[in-house]
C-alpha positions, 0 to 999 in steps of 0.5 A: 460050024466046026473049025480047026484053028492054030494059033500063035500068041507074042508078047512084044517087048515084055521082059516076062513072056512066058507067063502071058503065053502060059495065062492065054492057054489056060484061058482057052482051056478054060472054053469048050474047045479042044486046045493042044500045046506044040512046040511053036503054036497052039492047036484046037479046034471046036465050035466056030461061035465058040472058038472066036469068043473064047480066042477073043476073050483069051487076046484081051487078057493077054494084051492087058500085060502089054502089047501082044501080037496074036496070029490065027489060021482057021479052016473048016476043012481040016484032016481027021484025026484018022486022016492025020495018024495015017499022013503022019506015019511013026 
C-alpha cells in the first residue's frame, strides 16, 4: 500500500536545531521514498513499509542529538498530483 505523509521534527532545548532537521531530511532522502521539503514540514510518499522504516531510522538518528519531537500525519487516499494542481491553481 502506498501512503502519503507529512512530518515535522522539533529538536527540543537544543542550541543547534537546524543541523538535526537537515540530517533528518537527508536520512529520509536516502531511502526509496518521495520527499519534498516545505516551509513548515516535509511531505513524502511511498510504500507503507519503506516509509515507516525510513521515518523510524531517521528519528532514531535525530534523537541521538538530544530530546526530539516528531509529528506525523499519514493518509492512504491522498489526492494525486493532477488533483492537487487542479485544487491549487496559480
